[in-house]
C-alpha positions as CSV (number, residue, x, y, z in Angstrom):
1,M,-22.4,30.1,18.6
2,T,-21.9,31.1,22.2
3,S,-20.6,28.9,24.9
4,L,-19.9,29.2,28.6
5,S,-16.7,27.9,30.1
6,T,-16.2,30.1,33.2
7,L,-18.5,32.1,35.4
8,Y,-17.6,34.3,38.4
9,V,-19.3,35.5,41.6
10,P,-17.3,38.2,43.3
11,R,-16.0,37.8,46.9
12,H,-15.8,41.3,48.1
13,T,-16.2,40.2,51.7
14,A,-16.4,36.8,53.5
15,T,-20.2,36.9,53.7
16,L,-22.7,34.1,53.5
17,S,-24.7,35.8,50.7
18,E,-21.8,35.7,48.2
19,A,-21.2,32.0,48.8
20,L,-24.9,31.2,48.4
21,E,-25.0,33.2,45.2
22,A,-22.2,31.0,43.8
23,W,-23.9,27.8,44.9
24,G,-27.2,29.0,43.3
25,I,-25.6,29.7,39.9
26,A,-23.7,26.4,40.0
27,R,-27.0,24.6,40.9
28,L,-28.7,26.1,37.8
29,L,-25.8,25.0,35.6
30,C,-25.9,21.5,37.1
31,H,-29.5,21.2,36.0
32,V,-29.3,22.5,32.5
33,A,-25.9,21.1,31.5
34,P,-25.8,17.5,30.0
35,P,-24.6,14.8,32.5
36,S,-21.3,14.6,30.7
37,H,-20.4,18.1,31.7
38,H,-18.4,18.7,34.9
39,I,-19.5,21.8,36.9
40,V,-16.7,22.7,39.3
41,L,-17.0,25.4,41.9
42,H,-13.8,26.7,43.5
43,R,-12.8,29.6,45.7
44,T,-10.1,32.1,44.6
45,P,-8.9,35.2,46.6
46,N,-11.4,37.5,44.9
47,T,-14.1,35.3,43.4
48,F,-16.0,32.0,43.5
49,T,-15.2,30.6,40.0
50,I,-17.5,28.1,38.3
51,T,-15.9,26.1,35.4
52,I,-17.8,24.1,32.9
53,A,-16.0,21.3,31.0
54,P,-16.5,20.9,28.2
55,P,-17.9,24.4,27.5
56,L,-21.7,24.7,27.5
57,D,-23.2,25.7,24.2
58,T,-26.0,28.2,25.0
59,A,-28.0,27.7,21.8
60,P,-29.7,24.5,22.9
61,L,-30.8,26.2,26.1
62,A,-33.5,28.0,24.0
63,N,-35.4,24.7,24.2
64,T,-35.0,24.1,27.9
65,P,-38.3,23.3,29.6
66,F,-39.4,25.6,32.4
67,W,-37.8,24.6,35.7
68,A,-38.6,26.1,39.1
69,P,-36.1,24.8,41.6
70,L,-37.6,26.7,44.6
71,P,-40.8,25.1,45.9
72,L,-43.9,26.8,47.2
73,L,-44.3,26.2,50.9
74,T,-47.9,25.7,52.0
75,N,-50.0,23.2,53.9
76,H,-53.0,24.2,51.7
77,P,-51.8,23.8,48.1
78,P,-53.5,25.8,45.3
79,R,-55.4,24.0,42.6
80,T,-52.9,24.9,39.9
81,S,-49.2,25.6,40.2
82,A,-46.3,25.6,37.7
83,I,-43.8,25.2,40.6
84,P,-43.3,22.4,43.0
85,I,-45.2,22.4,46.3
86,R,-43.8,21.3,49.7
87,H,-46.0,20.7,52.8
88,P,-44.0,21.8,55.9
89,A,-46.4,20.3,58.4
90,D,-46.5,16.9,56.7
91,E,-42.7,16.8,56.3
92,W,-42.1,17.8,60.0
93,T,-44.5,15.1,61.2
94,R,-42.9,12.4,59.0
95,A,-39.4,13.4,60.2
96,H,-40.4,12.7,63.8
97,T,-42.6,9.6,63.2
98,W,-41.5,7.7,60.1
99,R,-39.2,5.3,62.0
100,T,-42.1,4.1,64.2
101,T,-45.0,4.3,61.8
102,G,-43.4,2.9,58.7
103,E,-44.1,6.0,56.6
104,R,-41.7,7.1,53.9
105,P,-38.9,9.3,55.3
106,P,-39.0,13.0,54.5
107,P,-36.7,14.6,51.9
108,P,-33.1,15.3,53.2
109,D,-33.8,19.1,53.2
110,W,-37.0,18.9,55.3
111,R,-35.2,21.0,58.0
112,T,-34.8,23.9,55.5
113,V,-38.6,23.7,54.7
114,A,-39.5,23.7,58.4
115,F,-37.2,26.6,59.0
116,L,-38.7,28.8,56.3
117,A,-42.2,27.9,57.5
118,D,-41.4,28.7,61.2
119,P,-43.9,31.4,62.3
120,R,-41.4,32.9,64.6
121,L,-39.3,34.0,61.7
122,A,-42.2,35.4,59.6
123,V,-40.5,34.8,56.2
124,R,-42.8,32.2,54.5
125,Q,-45.1,34.7,52.9
126,A,-42.3,36.7,51.4
127,Y,-40.4,33.6,50.4
128,N,-43.5,32.3,48.5
129,R,-43.9,35.6,46.7
130,L,-40.3,35.2,45.5
131,A,-41.1,31.7,44.3
132,R,-44.2,32.9,42.5
133,K,-42.3,35.7,40.9
134,W,-40.0,33.1,39.2
135,E,-43.2,31.3,38.0
136,Q,-44.3,34.5,36.2
137,C,-41.2,34.1,34.0
138,R,-42.5,31.0,32.2
139,A,-43.2,32.8,28.9
140,T,-39.7,34.1,28.6
141,W,-37.9,31.3,30.6
142,P,-35.2,30.3,28.1
143,H,-34.1,33.9,27.5
144,V,-34.1,34.7,31.2
145,L,-32.0,31.6,31.9
146,V,-29.4,32.5,29.2
147,S,-29.3,36.2,30.2
148,L,-28.8,35.3,33.9
149,L,-25.9,33.0,33.1
150,H,-24.3,35.5,30.8
151,A,-24.5,38.1,33.6
152,Y,-21.7,36.2,35.5
153,T,-19.2,35.8,32.6
154,T,-16.8,38.6,33.8
155,A,-15.0,38.7,37.1
156,D,-16.7,41.8,38.3
157,A,-20.2,40.6,37.4
158,P,-23.0,40.9,38.0
159,T,-23.3,44.6,37.6
160,R,-25.9,46.5,39.5
161,S,-28.0,47.1,36.3
162,Y,-27.9,43.6,34.9
163,A,-31.4,42.7,36.1
164,Q,-32.7,45.5,33.8
165,R,-31.3,43.6,30.8
166,L,-33.4,40.5,31.5
167,A,-36.6,40.0,29.6
168,C,-38.4,38.8,32.7
169,A,-40.6,41.8,33.4
170,A,-42.6,40.1,36.1
171,K,-45.9,41.9,36.8
172,G,-46.8,43.0,40.3
173,T,-44.8,44.7,43.0
174,T,-41.4,46.0,42.2
175,T,-40.2,46.1,45.8
176,Y,-38.0,43.2,46.8
177,T,-37.7,41.6,50.2
178,R,-34.3,41.2,51.7
179,F,-34.3,37.9,53.5
180,F,-32.4,37.9,56.7
181,F,-31.5,34.3,56.4
182,L,-29.5,35.1,53.2
183,H,-27.8,38.1,54.7
184,P,-27.3,37.4,58.4
185,D,-23.7,38.4,58.4
186,E,-24.2,41.9,56.8
187,H,-24.6,44.6,59.5
188,P,-25.9,46.9,58.2
189,P,-27.1,45.6,54.8
190,R,-25.0,46.9,51.9
191,E,-27.7,47.3,49.3
192,E,-31.2,46.4,48.5
193,P,-30.8,43.4,46.1
194,D,-33.0,42.7,43.1
195,W,-35.3,39.8,43.2
196,L,-33.5,37.6,40.8
197,R,-30.2,37.6,42.8
198,E,-32.3,36.9,45.9
199,Y,-33.8,33.9,44.1
200,V,-30.4,32.6,43.2
201,R,-29.2,33.0,46.8
202,A,-32.3,31.2,48.1
203,L,-31.5,28.4,45.7
204,G,-28.0,28.3,47.2
205,F,-29.5,28.2,50.6
206,F,-31.3,24.9,49.7
207,T,-28.0,23.7,48.0
208,A,-25.4,24.2,50.8
209,A,-27.0,25.4,54.1
210,T,-28.9,23.5,56.7
211,P,-30.6,25.0,59.8
212,R,-31.2,23.4,63.2
213,I,-34.1,25.0,65.2
214,H,-33.8,24.7,69.0
215,R,-37.2,23.7,70.1
216,H,-37.4,25.2,73.6
217,R,-35.3,28.3,73.0
218,Q,-35.7,31.3,70.6
219,E,-32.6,30.2,68.8
220,Y,-31.5,28.4,65.7
221,T,-28.1,27.2,64.4
222,L,-27.2,27.5,60.7
223,F,-24.6,25.3,59.1
224,W,-23.3,26.2,55.6
225,L,-20.6,24.9,53.4
226,E,-18.3,27.3,51.7
227,P,-16.8,25.7,48.5
228,I,-13.0,25.5,48.2
229,H,-13.0,23.0,45.4
230,V,-16.2,21.0,44.6
231,E,-17.7,19.2,41.7
232,M,-21.5,20.0,41.8
233,R,-23.1,16.7,41.1
234,Q,-20.9,15.0,43.6
235,H,-21.7,17.8,46.1
236,M,-25.5,17.3,45.7
237,Q,-25.1,13.6,46.8
238,L,-22.7,14.5,49.6
239,F,-24.8,17.3,50.9
240,D,-27.9,15.1,51.1
241,M,-25.9,12.6,53.2
242,F,-24.5,15.4,55.3
243,N,-28.1,16.5,56.1
244,Q,-29.2,13.0,57.0
245,Q,-26.1,12.0,59.1
246,C,-25.7,15.1,61.2
247,G,-29.1,14.7,62.7
248,D,-30.1,16.6,65.8
249,S,-27.5,16.5,68.6
250,P,-26.9,18.8,71.6
251,C,-25.7,22.2,70.6
252,G,-22.4,21.8,72.4
253,I,-21.3,18.9,70.2
254,L,-23.0,19.8,66.9
255,P,-20.0,21.7,65.5
256,L,-17.6,18.7,65.9
257,I,-20.1,16.2,64.7
258,A,-20.7,18.3,61.6
259,A,-16.9,18.7,61.0
260,F,-16.1,15.0,61.4
261,T,-19.1,14.0,59.3
262,L,-18.1,16.3,56.5
263,A,-14.5,15.0,56.6
264,R,-15.7,11.4,56.5
265,L,-18.0,12.0,53.5
266,C,-15.1,13.8,51.7
267,T,-12.9,10.8,52.4
268,H,-15.3,8.5,50.5
269,A,-15.9,10.8,47.6
270,P,-14.5,9.3,44.4
271,A,-11.6,10.7,42.4
272,P,-10.8,12.7,40.3
273,F,-12.7,15.5,42.2
274,P,-12.0,15.1,45.9
275,P,-14.2,17.9,47.4
276,R,-12.9,20.4,49.8
277,Y,-15.0,22.7,52.0
278,A,-14.9,25.3,54.7
279,L,-17.6,24.7,57.3
280,H,-19.3,27.7,58.9
281,I,-21.6,27.5,62.0
282,A,-23.6,30.4,63.2
283,T,-26.1,30.6,66.1
284,Y,-28.9,33.3,66.0
285,S,-31.5,34.4,68.5
286,V,-35.0,35.5,67.6
287,P,-36.1,37.6,70.6
288,R,-39.2,38.9,68.9
289,R,-41.0,38.1,65.6
290,G,-38.6,38.4,62.7
291,A,-35.8,40.1,64.6
292,V,-32.7,38.0,64.2
293,I,-29.5,38.6,66.1
294,L,-26.2,36.9,65.4
295,Q,-24.9,35.4,68.7
296,K,-21.9,33.4,67.6
297,H,-20.1,32.5,64.3
298,T,-17.4,29.8,64.2
299,T,-15.5,28.1,61.5
300,P,-14.4,24.7,62.9
301,A,-11.5,23.0,61.1
302,V,-12.5,20.2,58.8
303,P,-9.9,17.4,59.1
304,L,-8.2,17.0,55.8
305,P,-8.5,13.4,54.4
306,P,-5.5,11.5,53.1
307,S,-4.7,11.4,49.4
308,H,-7.2,9.6,47.2
309,H,-4.3,7.5,46.0
310,D,-3.9,5.9,49.4
311,A,-6.9,3.6,49.8
312,A,-5.6,2.1,53.1
313,A,-5.0,5.4,54.7
314,R,-8.5,6.7,53.7
315,H,-10.1,3.5,55.1
316,F,-8.4,4.0,58.5
317,W,-9.1,7.7,58.5
318,S,-12.8,7.0,58.0
319,L,-12.8,4.5,60.9
320,L,-11.1,7.1,63.1
321,L,-13.7,9.8,62.2
322,S,-16.6,7.3,62.8
323,A,-15.2,6.5,66.2
324,H,-14.9,10.2,67.0
325,I,-18.6,10.8,66.1
326,A,-19.7,7.7,68.2
327,L,-17.8,8.9,71.2
328,L,-19.2,12.4,70.9
329,K,-22.8,11.0,70.8
330,T,-22.2,8.8,73.9
331,G,-20.9,11.8,75.8
332,G,-18.0,9.8,77.2
333,V,-15.2,12.0,75.9
334,S,-15.0,15.8,76.0
335,P,-15.4,17.7,72.7
336,A,-12.1,19.6,73.5
337,F,-10.1,16.4,73.6
338,L,-11.6,15.1,70.3
339,A,-11.0,18.5,68.7
340,H,-7.3,18.1,69.7
341,C,-7.3,14.5,68.3
342,S,-8.7,15.7,65.0
343,R,-5.4,17.6,64.3
344,W,-3.4,14.4,64.2
């Protein structure tokens, strides 16, 4: 019997792609592990470490039904598909009209879908090929899943050749697309990744990153959460709320609103796993089709909430953060003053 208790994603440099890879593997574990298991992702000096308690027995995974976490993005769905389908145009329309029309609201991650479908970025076709490549693994799905998880069981994993050990010999092209939105902080790119790692990173993008497209400028802002100590099922709920509550605010105040919102959500998270994150905010320009240039990258401080044992302090801390957010949205107080107040 083989069991998994700890997985590792190396942190060679402080790049977005490594954090997304860790989020993606943790998301896979969160789906296949029983609800009684705790999947905890935490940052160490050299790795992102994922612990599973109690250890996960891999034998039952041989009966895991096929699961495709990345959807196909198309406004003209095919007749048959083994993977989920998302309609970017419909979700964008609902996001801007549901409050007045009474329609159902879009999913919390609709901005990610709209971002990947944006014609200025020219990534939807390549992204859909990646999603389809996973679909081709249906016949050997349980073995692919187990092999993929085992590739991260040592601190220096995954090795460059680990993809060759997987049984998923997907037919078709063997050239893999390097998605700029998964590697925007690598200049120049370090290596051409295999498709399976790109798939895991794209899953991490859906799990812990959220873009904001600036309508009248060739720019977008990307928020992503770097895990310091996070329980995955708690994170999935928190991240949906983060997506919904941050909304679309002027670029100048978005960083503070995001930091205060994240701190407030962490304040309300139940024990015994109070989540801790680092927040990264990067702005990119797209001067011509598909050419992305990093303009600015900041890591605003996320106010650290009080101890989870002090309910009164957490309540007042939450009220203070809510007041900060309200003041920012009214424009009555400068962001610099509120940033100073957040250090109290």
